[in-house]
Backbone atoms as SQL, in Angstrom:
CREATE TABLE atoms (id INTEGER PRIMARY KEY, chain TEXT, resi INTEGER, resn TEXT, atom TEXT, x REAL, y REAL, z REAL);
INSERT INTO atoms VALUES
  (1, 'A', 1, 'MET', 'N', -64.420, 8.130, -71.208),
  (2, 'A', 1, 'MET', 'CA', -66.215, 7.829, -71.350),
  (3, 'A', 1, 'MET', 'C', -66.295, 7.966, -72.407),
  (4, 'A', 2, 'GLY', 'N', -66.106, 6.670, -73.220),
  (5, 'A', 2, 'GLY', 'CA', -66.706, 6.938, -74.498),
  (6, 'A', 2, 'GLY', 'C', -67.819, 6.838, -74.973),
  (7, 'A', 3, 'LYS', 'N', -68.813, 6.318, -74.158),
  (8, 'A', 3, 'LYS', 'CA', -70.442, 5.999, -73.730),
  (9, 'A', 3, 'LYS', 'C', -71.142, 7.171, -74.183),
  (10, 'A', 4, 'SER', 'N', -72.308, 6.929, -74.960),
  (11, 'A', 4, 'SER', 'CA', -73.392, 7.652, -74.843),
  (12, 'A', 4, 'SER', 'C', -74.136, 8.097, -73.317),
  (13, 'A', 5, 'LYS', 'N', -74.408, 9.755, -73.342),
  (14, 'A', 5, 'LYS', 'CA', -74.729, 9.775, -72.184),
  (15, 'A', 5, 'LYS', 'C', -76.173, 9.153, -72.066),
  (16, 'A', 6, 'LYS', 'N', -77.126, 8.990, -73.100),
  (17, 'A', 6, 'LYS', 'CA', -78.223, 9.114, -73.382),
  (18, 'A', 6, 'LYS', 'C', -78.409, 7.355, -72.962),
  (19, 'A', 7, 'ASN', 'N', -77.561, 6.395, -73.015),
  (20, 'A', 7, 'ASN', 'CA', -77.801, 5.544, -72.791),
  (21, 'A', 7, 'ASN', 'C', -77.654, 4.885, -71.070),
  (22, 'A', 8, 'ARG', 'N', -77.422, 5.955, -70.643),
  (23, 'A', 8, 'ARG', 'CA', -77.024, 5.196, -69.154),
  (24, 'A', 8, 'ARG', 'C', -78.616, 5.417, -68.008),
  (25, 'A', 9, 'VAL', 'N', -78.504, 4.339, -66.920),
  (26, 'A', 9, 'VAL', 'CA', -79.722, 4.128, -66.474),
  (27, 'A', 9, 'VAL', 'C', -79.708, 4.468, -65.207),
  (28, 'A', 10, 'ASN', 'N', -80.403, 5.115, -64.494),
  (29, 'A', 10, 'ASN', 'CA', -80.666, 5.463, -63.041),
  (30, 'A', 10, 'ASN', 'C', -79.298, 5.877, -62.360),
  (31, 'A', 11, 'VAL', 'N', -78.352, 6.630, -62.977),
  (32, 'A', 11, 'VAL', 'CA', -77.450, 6.868, -62.352),
  (33, 'A', 11, 'VAL', 'C', -77.269, 8.924, -62.758),
  (34, 'A', 12, 'VAL', 'N', -77.372, 9.551, -62.147),
  (35, 'A', 12, 'VAL', 'CA', -77.101, 10.747, -62.089),
  (36, 'A', 12, 'VAL', 'C', -75.816, 11.526, -62.531),
  (37, 'A', 13, 'TYR', 'N', -75.028, 11.299, -61.109),
  (38, 'A', 13, 'TYR', 'CA', -74.008, 11.519, -60.833),
  (39, 'A', 13, 'TYR', 'C', -72.389, 10.136, -59.942),
  (40, 'A', 14, 'SER', 'N', -71.484, 10.306, -60.633),
  (41, 'A', 14, 'SER', 'CA', -70.764, 9.401, -59.958),
  (42, 'A', 14, 'SER', 'C', -69.572, 9.422, -59.509),
  (43, 'A', 15, 'THR', 'N', -68.762, 9.788, -58.242),
  (44, 'A', 15, 'THR', 'CA', -67.231, 10.038, -58.113),
  (45, 'A', 15, 'THR', 'C', -66.671, 9.421, -58.652),
  (46, 'A', 16, 'ASN', 'N', -67.110, 7.868, -58.343),
  (47, 'A', 16, 'ASN', 'CA', -66.285, 6.665, -58.487),
  (48, 'A', 16, 'ASN', 'C', -65.419, 6.685, -60.078),
  (49, 'A', 17, 'PRO', 'N', -64.222, 6.439, -59.668),
  (50, 'A', 17, 'PRO', 'CA', -63.598, 6.505, -61.569),
  (51, 'A', 17, 'PRO', 'C', -63.945, 5.495, -62.167),
  (52, 'A', 18, 'HIS', 'N', -63.793, 4.263, -61.487),
  (53, 'A', 18, 'HIS', 'CA', -63.687, 3.009, -62.147),
  (54, 'A', 18, 'HIS', 'C', -65.159, 2.414, -61.852),
  (55, 'A', 19, 'PHE', 'N', -66.441, 3.506, -61.907),
  (56, 'A', 19, 'PHE', 'CA', -67.526, 2.821, -61.754),
  (57, 'A', 19, 'PHE', 'C', -68.208, 2.733, -63.189),
  (58, 'A', 20, 'ASP', 'N', -68.701, 1.705, -63.822),
  (59, 'A', 20, 'ASP', 'CA', -69.220, 1.804, -64.847),
  (60, 'A', 20, 'ASP', 'C', -70.911, 1.546, -64.858),
  (61, 'A', 21, 'PHE', 'N', -71.333, 2.449, -66.122),
  (62, 'A', 21, 'PHE', 'CA', -72.960, 2.921, -65.935),
  (63, 'A', 21, 'PHE', 'C', -73.715, 2.077, -66.471),
  (64, 'A', 22, 'GLU', 'N', -74.853, 1.602, -66.272),
  (65, 'A', 22, 'GLU', 'CA', -75.429, 0.393, -66.513),
  (66, 'A', 22, 'GLU', 'C', -76.324, 0.711, -67.856),
  (67, 'A', 23, 'GLU', 'N', -76.130, -0.224, -68.871),
  (68, 'A', 23, 'GLU', 'CA', -76.959, 0.241, -70.399),
  (69, 'A', 23, 'GLU', 'C', -78.103, -0.652, -70.376),
  (70, 'A', 24, 'PRO', 'N', -79.287, -0.384, -70.572),
  (71, 'A', 24, 'PRO', 'CA', -80.760, -0.623, -70.617),
  (72, 'A', 24, 'PRO', 'C', -80.480, -1.897, -71.304),
  (73, 'A', 25, 'SER', 'N', -81.390, -3.016, -71.124),
  (74, 'A', 25, 'SER', 'CA', -81.049, -4.468, -71.613),
  (75, 'A', 25, 'SER', 'C', -82.300, -4.273, -72.446),
  (76, 'A', 26, 'ASP', 'N', -82.200, -5.768, -73.407),
  (77, 'A', 26, 'ASP', 'CA', -83.364, -5.428, -74.248),
  (78, 'A', 26, 'ASP', 'C', -84.006, -7.030, -73.422),
  (79, 'A', 27, 'ASP', 'N', -83.760, -7.856, -72.514),
  (80, 'A', 27, 'ASP', 'CA', -84.237, -8.651, -72.021),
  (81, 'A', 27, 'ASP', 'C', -85.980, -8.592, -71.765),
  (82, 'A', 28, 'GLU', 'N', -86.280, -9.582, -72.536),
  (83, 'A', 28, 'GLU', 'CA', -87.877, -9.833, -72.116),
  (84, 'A', 28, 'GLU', 'C', -88.280, -10.586, -70.780),
  (85, 'A', 29, 'ILE', 'N', -89.010, -10.009, -70.327),
  (86, 'A', 29, 'ILE', 'CA', -89.291, -11.111, -68.826),
  (87, 'A', 29, 'ILE', 'C', -90.093, -12.067, -69.295),
  (88, 'A', 30, 'LEU', 'N', -89.371, -13.665, -69.266),
  (89, 'A', 30, 'LEU', 'CA', -90.297, -14.535, -70.187),
  (90, 'A', 30, 'LEU', 'C', -91.223, -15.318, -69.332),
  (91, 'A', 31, 'ILE', 'N', -92.386, -15.177, -70.006),
  (92, 'A', 31, 'ILE', 'CA', -93.859, -15.782, -69.718),
  (93, 'A', 31, 'ILE', 'C', -94.174, -17.061, -70.039),
  (94, 'A', 32, 'PRO', 'N', -94.334, -17.960, -69.023),
  (95, 'A', 32, 'PRO', 'CA', -95.223, -19.535, -69.502),
  (96, 'A', 32, 'PRO', 'C', -95.641, -19.284, -70.573),
  (97, 'A', 33, 'PHE', 'N', -95.680, -20.250, -71.482),
  (98, 'A', 33, 'PHE', 'CA', -96.898, -20.453, -72.555),
  (99, 'A', 33, 'PHE', 'C', -98.205, -20.107, -72.137),
  (100, 'A', 34, 'ASN', 'N', -98.644, -20.683, -71.115),
  (101, 'A', 34, 'ASN', 'CA', -100.007, -20.549, -70.839),
  (102, 'A', 34, 'ASN', 'C', -100.459, -19.454, -70.320),
  (103, 'A', 35, 'GLU', 'N', -99.750, -18.608, -70.219),
  (104, 'A', 35, 'GLU', 'CA', -100.213, -17.938, -69.713),
  (105, 'A', 35, 'GLU', 'C', -100.030, -15.939, -70.487),
  (106, 'A', 36, 'GLN', 'N', -100.014, -16.749, -71.803),
  (107, 'A', 36, 'GLN', 'CA', -99.307, -15.505, -72.987),
  (108, 'A', 36, 'GLN', 'C', -100.765, -15.171, -73.438),
  (109, 'A', 37, 'LYS', 'N', -100.786, -14.599, -74.013),
  (110, 'A', 37, 'LYS', 'CA', -101.589, -13.695, -74.607),
  (111, 'A', 37, 'LYS', 'C', -101.386, -13.275, -76.046),
  (112, 'A', 38, 'LEU', 'N', -101.630, -14.234, -77.148),
  (113, 'A', 38, 'LEU', 'CA', -101.375, -13.719, -78.401),
  (114, 'A', 38, 'LEU', 'C', -102.561, -13.160, -79.843),
  (115, 'A', 39, 'TYR', 'N', -102.059, -12.245, -80.831),
  (116, 'A', 39, 'TYR', 'CA', -102.633, -11.971, -81.396),
  (117, 'A', 39, 'TYR', 'C', -102.862, -12.622, -82.614),
  (118, 'A', 40, 'VAL', 'N', -103.687, -12.920, -83.533),
  (119, 'A', 40, 'VAL', 'CA', -103.859, -13.492, -84.637),
  (120, 'A', 40, 'VAL', 'C', -103.923, -12.910, -85.475),
  (121, 'A', 41, 'SER', 'N', -103.613, -12.496, -86.759),
  (122, 'A', 41, 'SER', 'CA', -104.090, -11.659, -87.726),
  (123, 'A', 41, 'SER', 'C', -104.129, -12.021, -89.369),
  (124, 'A', 42, 'ILE', 'N', -104.621, -11.944, -90.269),
  (125, 'A', 42, 'ILE', 'CA', -103.980, -12.158, -91.336),
  (126, 'A', 42, 'ILE', 'C', -103.827, -10.700, -91.960),
  (127, 'A', 43, 'ASP', 'N', -102.964, -10.542, -93.147),
  (128, 'A', 43, 'ASP', 'CA', -102.239, -9.159, -93.507),
  (129, 'A', 43, 'ASP', 'C', -102.052, -9.683, -95.090),
  (130, 'A', 44, 'ARG', 'N', -102.307, -8.895, -96.088),
  (131, 'A', 44, 'ARG', 'CA', -102.053, -8.773, -97.476),
  (132, 'A', 44, 'ARG', 'C', -101.508, -7.865, -97.837),
  (133, 'A', 45, 'LYS', 'N', -100.718, -6.620, -97.019),
  (134, 'A', 45, 'LYS', 'CA', -100.251, -5.454, -97.406),
  (135, 'A', 45, 'LYS', 'C', -99.034, -5.797, -97.920),
  (136, 'A', 46, 'ASN', 'N', -98.440, -5.314, -99.013),
  (137, 'A', 46, 'ASN', 'CA', -96.953, -5.187, -99.347),
  (138, 'A', 46, 'ASN', 'C', -96.769, -6.866, -99.432),
  (139, 'A', 47, 'ARG', 'N', -97.451, -7.157, -100.384),
  (140, 'A', 47, 'ARG', 'CA', -97.136, -8.805, -100.349),
  (141, 'A', 47, 'ARG', 'C', -97.979, -9.289, -101.383),
  (142, 'A', 48, 'GLY', 'N', -98.249, -8.369, -102.678),
  (143, 'A', 48, 'GLY', 'CA', -98.552, -8.851, -103.794),
  (144, 'A', 48, 'GLY', 'C', -100.129, -9.472, -104.031),
  (145, 'A', 49, 'GLY', 'N', -100.914, -9.177, -102.902),
  (146, 'A', 49, 'GLY', 'CA', -102.181, -9.698, -102.427),
  (147, 'A', 49, 'GLY', 'C', -102.071, -11.128, -102.109),
  (148, 'A', 50, 'LYS', 'N', -100.987, -11.618, -101.538),
  (149, 'A', 50, 'LYS', 'CA', -101.113, -12.559, -100.870),
  (150, 'A', 50, 'LYS', 'C', -101.263, -12.611, -99.474),
  (151, 'A', 51, 'SER', 'N', -102.227, -13.509, -99.065),
  (152, 'A', 51, 'SER', 'CA', -102.451, -13.387, -97.353),
  (153, 'A', 51, 'SER', 'C', -101.296, -14.127, -96.643),
  (154, 'A', 52, 'VAL', 'N', -100.758, -13.929, -95.664),
  (155, 'A', 52, 'VAL', 'CA', -100.034, -13.723, -94.347),
  (156, 'A', 52, 'VAL', 'C', -100.983, -14.340, -92.772),
  (157, 'A', 53, 'THR', 'N', -100.639, -15.297, -92.253),
  (158, 'A', 53, 'THR', 'CA', -100.839, -15.245, -90.769),
  (159, 'A', 53, 'THR', 'C', -99.983, -14.565, -90.206),
  (160, 'A', 54, 'ILE', 'N', -100.541, -13.720, -88.802),
  (161, 'A', 54, 'ILE', 'CA', -99.417, -13.129, -88.500),
  (162, 'A', 54, 'ILE', 'C', -99.659, -13.669, -86.964),
  (163, 'A', 55, 'ILE', 'N', -98.554, -13.871, -86.030),
  (164, 'A', 55, 'ILE', 'CA', -98.823, -13.607, -85.039),
  (165, 'A', 55, 'ILE', 'C', -98.201, -13.228, -84.088),
  (166, 'A', 56, 'GLU', 'N', -99.116, -12.002, -83.412),
  (167, 'A', 56, 'GLU', 'CA', -97.973, -11.036, -82.743),
  (168, 'A', 56, 'GLU', 'C', -97.867, -11.109, -80.850),
  (169, 'A', 57, 'GLU', 'N', -97.102, -10.650, -80.517),
  (170, 'A', 57, 'GLU', 'CA', -97.033, -10.514, -78.999),
  (171, 'A', 57, 'GLU', 'C', -96.411, -11.609, -77.939),
  (172, 'A', 58, 'PHE', 'N', -95.809, -12.275, -79.059),
  (173, 'A', 58, 'PHE', 'CA', -95.435, -13.483, -78.761),
  (174, 'A', 58, 'PHE', 'C', -94.071, -13.004, -77.557),
  (175, 'A', 59, 'ILE', 'N', -93.650, -13.734, -75.821),
  (176, 'A', 59, 'ILE', 'CA', -93.215, -12.936, -75.590),
  (177, 'A', 59, 'ILE', 'C', -92.212, -14.508, -74.647),
  (178, 'A', 60, 'GLY', 'N', -91.183, -13.927, -75.278),
  (179, 'A', 60, 'GLY', 'CA', -90.211, -15.439, -75.135),
  (180, 'A', 60, 'GLY', 'C', -88.790, -15.014, -75.664),
  (181, 'A', 61, 'SER', 'N', -87.554, -16.080, -75.800),
  (182, 'A', 61, 'SER', 'CA', -86.585, -15.871, -77.027),
  (183, 'A', 61, 'SER', 'C', -87.007, -16.315, -78.093),
  (184, 'A', 62, 'ASP', 'N', -85.593, -15.581, -78.719),
  (185, 'A', 62, 'ASP', 'CA', -85.790, -16.112, -80.547),
  (186, 'A', 62, 'ASP', 'C', -85.772, -17.268, -80.516),
  (187, 'A', 63, 'GLU', 'N', -84.967, -17.910, -80.073),
  (188, 'A', 63, 'GLU', 'CA', -85.120, -19.451, -80.302),
  (189, 'A', 63, 'GLU', 'C', -86.393, -20.424, -79.926),
  (190, 'A', 64, 'ASP', 'N', -87.264, -19.649, -79.182),
  (191, 'A', 64, 'ASP', 'CA', -88.403, -20.326, -79.183),
  (192, 'A', 64, 'ASP', 'C', -89.301, -19.485, -79.881),
  (193, 'A', 65, 'ALA', 'N', -89.446, -18.700, -80.022),
  (194, 'A', 65, 'ALA', 'CA', -90.393, -17.788, -81.372),
  (195, 'A', 65, 'ALA', 'C', -89.660, -19.137, -82.840),
  (196, 'A', 66, 'LYS', 'N', -89.106, -19.134, -83.307),
  (197, 'A', 66, 'LYS', 'CA', -88.443, -19.851, -84.264),
  (198, 'A', 66, 'LYS', 'C', -88.995, -21.216, -84.196),
  (199, 'A', 67, 'GLU', 'N', -88.750, -21.641, -83.169),
  (200, 'A', 67, 'GLU', 'CA', -89.378, -23.364, -82.570),
  (201, 'A', 67, 'GLU', 'C', -90.284, -23.510, -83.135),
  (202, 'A', 68, 'LEU', 'N', -91.650, -22.582, -82.630),
  (203, 'A', 68, 'LEU', 'CA', -92.963, -22.254, -82.427),
  (204, 'A', 68, 'LEU', 'C', -93.228, -22.141, -83.892),
  (205, 'A', 69, 'ALA', 'N', -92.489, -21.496, -84.871),
  (206, 'A', 69, 'ALA', 'CA', -92.891, -21.028, -85.967),
  (207, 'A', 69, 'ALA', 'C', -92.452, -21.856, -86.806),
  (208, 'A', 70, 'LYS', 'N', -91.818, -22.762, -86.228),
  (209, 'A', 70, 'LYS', 'CA', -91.446, -24.522, -87.712),
  (210, 'A', 70, 'LYS', 'C', -92.483, -25.375, -87.224),
  (211, 'A', 71, 'LYS', 'N', -93.254, -25.528, -85.616),
  (212, 'A', 71, 'LYS', 'CA', -94.161, -26.345, -85.736),
  (213, 'A', 71, 'LYS', 'C', -95.297, -25.847, -86.570),
  (214, 'A', 72, 'LEU', 'N', -95.490, -24.407, -86.152),
  (215, 'A', 72, 'LEU', 'CA', -96.873, -23.710, -86.839),
  (216, 'A', 72, 'LEU', 'C', -96.686, -23.851, -88.265),
  (217, 'A', 73, 'LYS', 'N', -95.214, -24.352, -89.065),
  (218, 'A', 73, 'LYS', 'CA', -95.018, -24.290, -90.906),
  (219, 'A', 73, 'LYS', 'C', -95.719, -26.219, -91.030),
  (220, 'A', 74, 'GLN', 'N', -95.325, -26.693, -89.983),
  (221, 'A', 74, 'GLN', 'CA', -94.933, -28.409, -90.201),
  (222, 'A', 74, 'GLN', 'C', -96.750, -28.802, -90.009),
  (223, 'A', 75, 'LEU', 'N', -97.758, -27.769, -89.431),
  (224, 'A', 75, 'LEU', 'CA', -98.869, -28.128, -89.404),
  (225, 'A', 75, 'LEU', 'C', -99.956, -28.122, -90.427),
  (226, 'A', 76, 'CYS', 'N', -98.939, -26.641, -90.723),
  (227, 'A', 76, 'CYS', 'CA', -99.970, -26.001, -92.042),
  (228, 'A', 76, 'CYS', 'C', -99.313, -25.988, -93.293),
  (229, 'A', 77, 'GLY', 'N', -98.471, -27.241, -93.268),
  (230, 'A', 77, 'GLY', 'CA', -97.885, -27.496, -94.648),
  (231, 'A', 77, 'GLY', 'C', -97.083, -26.358, -95.481),
  (232, 'A', 78, 'VAL', 'N', -97.040, -24.828, -94.972),
  (233, 'A', 78, 'VAL', 'CA', -96.708, -24.023, -95.913),
  (234, 'A', 78, 'VAL', 'C', -95.251, -23.748, -95.308),
  (235, 'A', 79, 'GLY', 'N', -94.843, -22.404, -95.816),
  (236, 'A', 79, 'GLY', 'CA', -93.524, -21.706, -95.206),
  (237, 'A', 79, 'GLY', 'C', -94.087, -20.671, -94.497),
  (238, 'A', 80, 'GLY', 'N', -92.864, -20.100, -94.078),
  (239, 'A', 80, 'GLY', 'CA', -93.558, -18.833, -93.136),
  (240, 'A', 80, 'GLY', 'C', -92.131, -18.328, -91.937),
  (241, 'A', 81, 'GLY', 'N', -91.767, -18.042, -91.246),
  (242, 'A', 81, 'GLY', 'CA', -90.642, -17.963, -89.941),
  (243, 'A', 81, 'GLY', 'C', -91.136, -16.767, -89.500),
  (244, 'A', 82, 'TYR', 'N', -90.061, -16.334, -88.936),
  (245, 'A', 82, 'TYR', 'CA', -89.994, -15.317, -87.367),
  (246, 'A', 82, 'TYR', 'C', -89.152, -13.974, -88.472),
  (247, 'A', 83, 'LYS', 'N', -90.006, -12.665, -87.686),
  (248, 'A', 83, 'LYS', 'CA', -89.165, -11.620, -88.204),
  (249, 'A', 83, 'LYS', 'C', -89.675, -10.638, -87.878),
  (250, 'A', 84, 'ASN', 'N', -88.776, -9.597, -87.026),
  (251, 'A', 84, 'ASN', 'CA', -89.144, -8.691, -86.542),
  (252, 'A', 84, 'ASN', 'C', -90.028, -8.748, -85.444),
  (253, 'A', 85, 'LYS', 'N', -89.610, -9.444, -84.470),
  (254, 'A', 85, 'LYS', 'CA', -90.682, -9.845, -83.297),
  (255, 'A', 85, 'LYS', 'C', -92.217, -10.577, -83.554),
  (256, 'A', 86, 'GLU', 'N', -92.394, -11.223, -85.040),
  (257, 'A', 86, 'GLU', 'CA', -93.772, -11.660, -85.352),
  (258, 'A', 86, 'GLU', 'C', -93.518, -12.965, -86.198),
  (259, 'A', 87, 'ILE', 'N', -94.237, -13.848, -85.808),
  (260, 'A', 87, 'ILE', 'CA', -93.625, -15.166, -86.711),
  (261, 'A', 87, 'ILE', 'C', -95.298, -15.138, -87.337),
  (262, 'A', 88, 'TYR', 'N', -94.893, -15.397, -88.786),
  (263, 'A', 88, 'TYR', 'CA', -95.973, -15.223, -89.909),
  (264, 'A', 88, 'TYR', 'C', -96.172, -16.836, -90.467),
  (265, 'A', 89, 'VAL', 'N', -97.178, -17.000, -91.130),
  (266, 'A', 89, 'VAL', 'CA', -97.204, -18.271, -91.596),
  (267, 'A', 89, 'VAL', 'C', -98.079, -18.001, -92.957),
  (268, 'A', 90, 'GLN', 'N', -97.307, -18.780, -93.979),
  (269, 'A', 90, 'GLN', 'CA', -97.856, -18.178, -95.618),
  (270, 'A', 90, 'GLN', 'C', -99.247, -18.670, -95.491),
  (271, 'A', 91, 'GLY', 'N', -100.727, -17.933, -95.954),
  (272, 'A', 91, 'GLY', 'CA', -101.611, -18.181, -96.529),
  (273, 'A', 91, 'GLY', 'C', -102.305, -17.799, -95.241),
  (274, 'A', 92, 'ASN', 'N', -103.807, -17.938, -95.933),
  (275, 'A', 92, 'ASN', 'CA', -104.631, -17.791, -94.474),
  (276, 'A', 92, 'ASN', 'C', -104.741, -18.857, -93.881),
  (277, 'A', 93, 'GLN', 'N', -104.213, -19.640, -92.699),
  (278, 'A', 93, 'GLN', 'CA', -104.275, -20.195, -92.028),
  (279, 'A', 93, 'GLN', 'C', -104.831, -20.070, -90.154),
  (280, 'A', 94, 'ARG', 'N', -105.514, -18.604, -90.088),
  (281, 'A', 94, 'ARG', 'CA', -105.998, -18.482, -88.712),
  (282, 'A', 94, 'ARG', 'C', -106.977, -18.955, -88.377),
  (283, 'A', 95, 'ASP', 'N', -107.331, -20.270, -88.793),
  (284, 'A', 95, 'ASP', 'CA', -108.379, -20.792, -87.873),
  (285, 'A', 95, 'ASP', 'C', -107.199, -22.101, -87.250),
  (286, 'A', 96, 'LYS', 'N', -106.381, -22.821, -88.131),
  (287, 'A', 96, 'LYS', 'CA', -105.491, -23.615, -87.850),
  (288, 'A', 96, 'LYS', 'C', -104.648, -23.181, -86.683),
  (289, 'A', 97, 'VAL', 'N', -104.136, -22.242, -87.337),
  (290, 'A', 97, 'VAL', 'CA', -102.967, -21.477, -86.401),
  (291, 'A', 97, 'VAL', 'C', -103.565, -21.285, -84.438),
  (292, 'A', 98, 'SER', 'N', -104.836, -20.740, -84.993),
  (293, 'A', 98, 'SER', 'CA', -105.506, -20.509, -83.672),
  (294, 'A', 98, 'SER', 'C', -106.337, -21.504, -82.841),
  (295, 'A', 99, 'LYS', 'N', -106.384, -23.115, -83.289),
  (296, 'A', 99, 'LYS', 'CA', -106.696, -24.004, -82.361),
  (297, 'A', 99, 'LYS', 'C', -105.142, -24.429, -82.188),
  (298, 'A', 100, 'PHE', 'N', -104.574, -24.416, -82.885),
  (299, 'A', 100, 'PHE', 'CA', -103.216, -25.624, -82.135),
  (300, 'A', 100, 'PHE', 'C', -102.460, -24.353, -81.257),
  (301, 'A', 101, 'LEU', 'N', -102.392, -23.396, -81.324),
  (302, 'A', 101, 'LEU', 'CA', -101.975, -21.814, -79.998),
  (303, 'A', 101, 'LEU', 'C', -102.945, -22.360, -78.616),
  (304, 'A', 102, 'GLU', 'N', -104.035, -22.381, -78.705),
  (305, 'A', 102, 'GLU', 'CA', -105.301, -22.768, -78.056),
  (306, 'A', 102, 'GLU', 'C', -104.966, -24.313, -77.425),
  (307, 'A', 103, 'LYS', 'N', -104.346, -25.107, -78.275),
  (308, 'A', 103, 'LYS', 'CA', -104.285, -26.710, -77.576),
  (309, 'A', 103, 'LYS', 'C', -103.076, -26.731, -76.568),
  (310, 'A', 104, 'LEU', 'N', -101.786, -25.505, -77.295),
  (311, 'A', 104, 'LEU', 'CA', -101.131, -25.182, -76.485),
  (312, 'A', 104, 'LEU', 'C', -101.181, -24.419, -74.964),
  (313, 'A', 105, 'GLY', 'N', -102.180, -24.275, -75.262),
  (314, 'A', 105, 'GLY', 'CA', -102.249, -23.740, -73.792),
  (315, 'A', 105, 'GLY', 'C', -102.566, -21.715, -73.769),
  (316, 'A', 106, 'ALA', 'N', -102.019, -20.801, -75.104),
  (317, 'A', 106, 'ALA', 'CA', -102.040, -19.849, -74.925),
  (318, 'A', 106, 'ALA', 'C', -103.288, -19.166, -75.361),
  (319, 'A', 107, 'THR', 'N', -103.452, -18.013, -74.558),
  (320, 'A', 107, 'THR', 'CA', -104.989, -17.465, -75.182),
  (321, 'A', 107, 'THR', 'C', -104.746, -16.678, -75.813),
  (322, 'A', 108, 'VAL', 'N', -105.849, -16.950, -77.189),
  (323, 'A', 108, 'VAL', 'CA', -105.793, -16.546, -78.722),
  (324, 'A', 108, 'VAL', 'C', -106.482, -15.400, -79.002),
  (325, 'A', 109, 'LYS', 'N', -106.887, -13.926, -79.452),
  (326, 'A', 109, 'LYS', 'CA', -107.516, -12.854, -79.516),
  (327, 'A', 109, 'LYS', 'C', -107.275, -13.168, -81.340),
  (328, 'A', 110, 'TYR', 'N', -108.594, -12.800, -81.964),
  (329, 'A', 110, 'TYR', 'CA', -108.279, -12.541, -83.881),
  (330, 'A', 110, 'TYR', 'C', -107.794, -10.739, -83.492),
  (331, 'A', 111, 'LYS', 'N', -107.372, -10.350, -84.552),
  (332, 'A', 111, 'LYS', 'CA', -106.852, -9.188, -84.583),
  (333, 'A', 111, 'LYS', 'C', -107.656, -8.912, -86.265),
  (334, 'A', 112, 'GLY', 'N', -108.218, -7.826, -86.524),
  (335, 'A', 112, 'GLY', 'CA', -108.409, -7.476, -87.453),
  (336, 'A', 112, 'GLY', 'C', -109.686, -7.553, -88.588),
  (337, 'A', 113, 'GLY', 'N', -110.371, -7.424, -89.119),
  (338, 'A', 113, 'GLY', 'CA', -111.690, -7.841, -89.545),
  (339, 'A', 113, 'GLY', 'C', -111.482, -9.645, -90.104);
């Protein structure tokens, strides 16, 4: 048993020599896009004073998030991407992004000033 005891889930003790402990999963529950609550904010920290629009709390697969980021970049005509569970679009595009997300059916909240 070379596995770490910290990663075991729902097991106190087992006498079965072939028992394999359940590992915690990183899978998130997929929520339909029209039931999602997304937060849109503008960030300037550690970016040389340049603004970036950030979409947070997207629940779905990484591929879905990357596809959404691609659509938003095409809509705004700027760069961006998906990193650290956040979708980002270059520049202050908060109004365009929020209208587009609402048109797709998501609930959008502004975050920050």
